[in-house]
N, C-alpha and C positions, 0 to 999 in steps of 0.2 A: 090687771096686777094694782090693789092700792098705793102701793109705795115707786116712786118715781129715785129711779137708781140711776136717773144723770143726772137730776139737781143732786140726792144726798153726794155724788163726786166732786161735783159742782157744774158740769161738759154741758158743756149740745150734742143733741144726738145724734146731730153731723160729725161727731169728735172723730178725728180719729187711733188708732191702737195705743198713739205716742201718747198721742190726749189725754187719754184714758189715764197707763201709766205713769203718765208724770203726776196725770191729779193725787190717784191713787198711790201717792209715795211722800204726796204733800200734805199727806190728813192723814195718814198712817203714820210719820212721824208726831204729827203735834198725838190723836190717840190710845198709839197703844198703850197697853195697862206697864210699862217697861215705864216709862217716861212720863204718866198719867192716870197719876189714883183715880182718880175724879170716877168716880160707874155709872156717872152720867156717862161720860167724856170712853170706861169702854163700852156702852150696848154704842154706845153711836160707831165705837170703833168694830165692831160686828155685823151691826149696817150695813155699814162705808165696804170693810172684807167681802162680805157676799152680795152688794153692786158689784166689783169687781173682778166676781169675783162670774155675773150673769157676763159683763162685757168686754172681758180681756177674751171673749166664750167664741170666736164666728160663728156658730151651732150655736149656744146658748143665748148668744143677743141675740141674733134672728130671731130665735123662737120670743123671745122674748117682749121685742117691736114685735111680731107679731097676736100682740097678746097672752100671752100659752105664758107659762108658770116652768122656763127648765130648772127653779131646783129644787124641786118637790119635796114639797114641803118647808119649807125655811132650812136656818141658817143651824148646821150643828145634823141636818135630814141623809139621806145619800149620797150625796155630789161630792161631798168631800173640798177641801182647800190644798190648792198644791203650795208647802210651806216655801219656796223659794222663789215663789214672789216676796212673800215679807221680806224674807230677807234681805231681797233686789231691793227693800225700797231704805233697806238701814241704811243700809248696807256697796247701796247706788251698781247694783252685778247690771248685766246685761239681758237681764230676761231667759226667752227664754232659746234664746238665736244662742247665747250662750252654752244649752246644757244640750245631752245628745249623742250620739254618740261622735267618739276624734275619730283624726284622719291615724290611716295604723304607720303613713313617711315617714318618724321630728328626724329635726337634724342633733346631727355626728357635735362629739363634744371632743372643744375644743384637745389641746399637747401639748404642754413645751417641752421643751428640749433646751438640754444646754451645751457650748461648743464653748471646748476649749481656741484658745486662737496666741500666737506668739505677735510680740509688739512690729512688730513686720504688717503682718497685714491688716491690726488696730489701725494703726500710721497711714498706708496706702492705699487699704480696700482688699476683696482679690473675689473671687468665685471658690465655693468648695463644694463639693460634694457630699448631702449629708447623707446616709443609713437607718428612713425612718419606720418601728413596728405597728403597723396601723389598722384600720378599717379600709376596707375598701367596697365596692357596691360588688358584691359576685355575676360572673361573670356568665354563670350557667345561669341564672333566670332575672337580668341586667335587672337586678336589683329587687324584685317585683314579692323574689319570696316563695314563688308562686311552681311545677315543677309542670315543665310542660306547659299545651295550652288548656289548662285543672284552671280555673273559677275560683274567688273567694265568696259561699255561703254566709248567710242571713241564721244569725247566733239564734239559734232553739234554744236560749235559757232566760237572756232580754225580746228577741225577737226584729234584732232589727237595731232598737234606740242606746245598744250605749249603755247603758244603766237599768238599775232595779229601784220598782218604787216600792211602802212596800205605804197602808193607811198609817193611823195612830191618835188617839185620839188627846184634848189636852182640853185643856182653856176655852182655847178658839175657839175650837168644836172635833171638825174629824181634819186633821191636819192629813197633805202626802209628803214621805221624806224620800230625799234617790239617795243612789248608793252605785256607788261602778258596779257589774257585769264582771267577776270572775273568768265566768267565760272567754273571752274575750281580750280583756279586758280595754271594756270598756267604747273598744272600734266601733261595733254593730252585727261584725262579721268574724266567722275564721275558716281558718284554708286546712282542707279536709288533707288534700295532699302537698309538703310544705316539699319545698327543693335538695333535695340528695344533699348539694352543695355544703348550702347551709343551711337547712331546718327551719326553713322559715322567713329567717329578719332580713335576708337578703344582699350579707354583705359575707364576707370571709378577711380573717385575717390574714398579714401579707408584714414583710421586706418591702422596702421599696424601696428606693436611692432617687434623690428627691436638690438639683440642682438652686445654691441660695445667690446671691450677689451679696456677702458682707462690706457696708459702705466706708467710709474711709473717716478716719477719729470714733467708734466706735469704744466702749471698754465698759470692762464688769462692773454686768448690773445691764444694760444696752440691751437694750429687748424690740423684735426682730419683729413684722408681722407679718407672716406672709395669708391672702385674704385664698382664701379657696387650699392650699393644702393639708389641711387636715384630717378628717378621719371621713366618711362614708359615714350616711345617714342610715340609719335603719325604711328597710323597706320602699327605698328611695329616697328619703328626706334626702335635708339641704348639705352639702358636706361639708363640715367644721374651719375654722381656721389654725395652721401651728404658729405658735412663738417658740424663734429661734432665740436661748438665753448667755451672752457672750459674758466667756473666763481672759480674760485677759493674763497667760500663762508672765513670768517674772521674764523680765532679760538680765543677761548674766552681768553687762554692763554698760544696759542704760535704766536710768528708776521715772517711772508716768508722773508726778503728778498733772492734773488733766492737760494739757494744753504742750505743757512747756514739761520737758527732757534734760534731767539733769546726770551726766557722767565726773564723773570723780578719777586723776588724772600723776602720776606721781611727775614729780620733775628735776636728775640729777642737781644738789648742792651748789656743784661746779654752773649747773647750764641756769637751773638760777638765779647763780653770780652770777654770767657773762653771760648771759642770757639764751635766746637758740629757738633756732626753729621744727619743734613736732609737725609727727604727721598722725592725725586720728581717722579712722575707721568707721566712718555716720551712719547713719543707714539707708542714704544720699550719696555712701563713697564713696573714698578718702579728703581729709580737708586739713588740711595748714595753717597753725596752730602761730605763732612770734610769740616768746617765751621776751618780757625786755627783759634787762637786767636788774640786778636784785631784787625782784622774784618775793616773796614770799609765802609759808607758805597758808590757804583759809584765800588765798584770791584769786577771782573767774575766771574767764573767757566768754562771753557768748556772741553763742554764733548763728547770725536770726534764719526764721525762716527754714532754721533742719532739725526743730522736734512735731509734737502731735497735729493730727486735726483736726479743725472744730464741728464735729460732727454737726450736717447743713454747715456751716459757715468758709467751707474752703481752705480756707484760709490756718495756715499752719502758725505753730506756737512758733517757740527758741531754743534751743540744745541751748544747758549751762555747761561749762569745763568748772569742775573746783582741779584745782595746784594745789598737788599736793607738794613741799620738799625731800625732797632726798634724803634720811646725814647717813654715806657711808658707817661700815659696824665692819669690823677685820678687818683696822688694817694695817702693810704690814710695814716695817723696817723706813723704806723712801720714803714712803706713802705721808704713817707718822711724822719722819724728818721736814715733810714735805713742807705741813699744816705746823705742823708747830716753828714753824720759819714765818710761812701766813699771818700768823698769830702773834706768832716778837714783832708781826714792822703792824701787824693796822693796834700792837696793845692790845692785845686781846689775851694777856695770861693767866685773867678774872671774871668769874662770872658779880659783877653788878647784880643787887641788885637795883630798883624798882624809884624804895626809899630810898636807898644808902648817896647819899652826900657825895661829891666829885673834888676835881681837884680843886672847883671856883665857889665849891664850902656850902653849894646847893645844889640836892638833887632833884631829880628827877620833876615830881613835879613839882616843887617847887621850880622850878624851868618852870610849866607847864603857868601858875600861875603868875609869873611874871612877868607873860609875854600874856595873857591877860589881859593883863591892870596895865598894860604899858600902850591901849588897842580903846 
């Protein structure tokens, strides 16, 4: 033969199939008509493609090496060319190894469920049982999808290739296109006797109970991944993962901000004035709090280490107790008289606005200003 296909591709006669494919890809990217409109480049692209068609096929290459003409009339003759190889050259496909029948077994789909928990569980963690509607491997066929000892058979439409090929004419000559076989869905085989339980799917729907561990410190939006606890894949495929998204419900007493907890406690006016010890029921049990004499509304007490846990940190935040002084209402005659007497003793018979002058001739703001000026 007059044409040296190896020289056209720029490879040695001992080149491996991968080296031949790599050389063709490089030339195709330079010479393809969509990239290089030069007529000379288009003509060379045809000859390079013809060379690759021969050298990429083991039988045709052997015939060529022996001096024969495997193309039977040159480019555009009866041999044809697989369009997938051109696509590989431009888009980096993996070649013929990626085409053909695919496996029937496939991985299941991941699942996400939301789980409501209370604050106690979020702070300390817990073990919970959850019920999930999911797909599990069919017990009758153990995931194969076949009834009894039956076996899959080669697809009569695609003859086991998993795809159907069709020859089409183009400016490149005869181009072979491929599409997935509709009869076997690209698997290459069919199941003539499917399992009576799963109808050939290899899995069935079921309601299962799973035990999960909720770590301390979770909060609304936290997701727990349970590897291999999702739905089973079709026909014995890998089991997917299950994700648990936490939703913490509100607590009637404590409000959470990150790893800090807050609560409000009402203190009687007399206790705030005289001081007192109050008992607070926290998530850890009873805590005694000392309210100092003269406590005002809005002050807070902090209990260290009694807040929420830090996720994956171990340490806990603080509990902030906000004090609200409760002024008595609906006083009886005796209580009213006692409070009036206290007001007289403290000269609190009138309410003074902070800007008003007192007996010293200056208001509150004036006294503050004087105090700063003296420093």
